[in-house]
C-alpha positions, 0 to 999 in steps of 0.5 A: 035589158036589165028587169029583175030587181037582184039585177039592178041591185048588183048594177048600183053597188058594184058600177065599177065592174059592170062599167068595165065589162060593157065598155073593155075598150075604154077606161072605166066610167065610174073612174071618171067620177061619174055618178051611178045615175050618169052610167045608167042614163042614156045621155052619153058623157059630154066631149072633152073640149066642152068647158062642162065636161069632167075631161075639160083641161083649161089651157092658157089663153094667151102666151107669155109677152116676150114669146108672143113679140117672137110669133107675131113680129121676129119671125116674120122679120127673119124669114124676110132676111133669111129667104133666098129666092131662087128664079128659074135658070139661074146659076146657084153660087157654089158652096164652099162647105159642099163635097167636091166630087170629080168632073169626069173628064178622065176614065181614072175618076170612075169609082173614086171617092170624092175629094176632101175639103181644101185646107183640111176643113171639117164639114159642117151642116149645110145651111137649109132652105128657109121656109116658114117651117124652119125659122130659127127658134130658142129651144133651149137656155143653159145658165151654168156657174163654177164656185171655186170656193166650193173646192175648199168648202162645199157650204159656199155651193148653198147660197149661190144655189138658191140665187141661181134658183130664185133667177130661173125659177128652177131646181139647180142641178150640182155638177161635179169634178170629172178628174182631179187637179192637185194644184187646185186641190180638186178632186174627183166627184167634188161639187164645184158648179151648178147648171139649170136647163130652161125650156119653153116659155120660162126660157123665153121669160129669162132672156126677157129678164136678162135684156130688160132688167139685167143688162142695162145695169151692168155699166162695163156692159159693151155687147156680146162678142162677135165671134160667139158662137160653135158654127152650129146655131150656139150662142154662149157669153158670160156675165159678171157677179154683178149681174146676179144681184142685178136680178129682182128676186135676188135685188129683193133680198140681197142680204140673204145671199152671202156669196154671188158669182158671175155665171155663163148663159148658153142659148141653143137654137135651131139655126144650122149656122151662126149667122141666123143664130146671131140674127135671131139673138140680136132681135131678141134684143141682145146687143153685139160688138161691132169687129 
C-alpha cells in the first residue's frame, strides 16, 4: 500500500503515529518494544502466553510449602470432616439460631412478625452447606502490638517497629490513640501501637514460622485457649515478648533491638463459626488447650 519513497520515509521516522492510526483499538505496537522491522513485517506478534513473547509474564512454578500443604492435604480433610450428608426423606434437626415463625394454627398469626430467639440472643450467620468451593481458608493475618513505653518516650517505638518489620517482612502501620486517658498520661493522637496485615502466601508463611520455630521454644506455652473466637470465624491469641526474640530474623541480630514487646495474632478465616475456624487453625499446627 505504501508505494512512494516519501510515504515509506514517514513510516520509518514516525512508527508510533502510524501504529496508532492503523490499530486504534489496540495499544501502540511501538510502545510495546517492537522494532520498525517487526511493525512492517506481515508476521503478527507472538501470543502473550509464549515464553518468546515480549508480553510473557513468568509466574511461580510452585506454591510455598505451607500453602501447598493446605491445598493438597488439609483442604480435603476439612471437606471430609465438615461435609453434611443429607439423605432423601430425612428430617433435618431444627437449628438453634434459626428464625422462629408462627405455625399458622390461629388466625391471629397472619401478618405477624417473626418471633425473636429465646433468651434474647443475637442472630449469627447460619453455617452454609460445605462444598468444595467454600472450604475454610486463611484470608488474612494481623500482627498487633502496643508499646506502653511510647507514652512517655515515642522513640521507644522505633525498636519494636524494626523488629515487627523483620518478623513479617512488611512495613508496619503506626496506630494512634483515639481518646485521652489522664491516669495513663495518654493523649489523643499519640502513636502507641503497631500493626501489620499479611495476606496470601505471606500470611501462611508467617503462621508456619510461628508453628515450627517460635512455639516449640516457649516453655510456658500450653496452647491456644479453647474459648478463643468471636463467633464469626476469627481466631485471636497473644504471645509474650520472649516469642518475638525466637524469630530467626530477630535472634541473628538480637543486640540491635533495645526493646521487644509481646504481640497479638488475629487470624481471619472464611469460616462462619468458631468450630470450623478452630479445625482449620488446628490443622495448620496450632495446639488448643483442653476445657
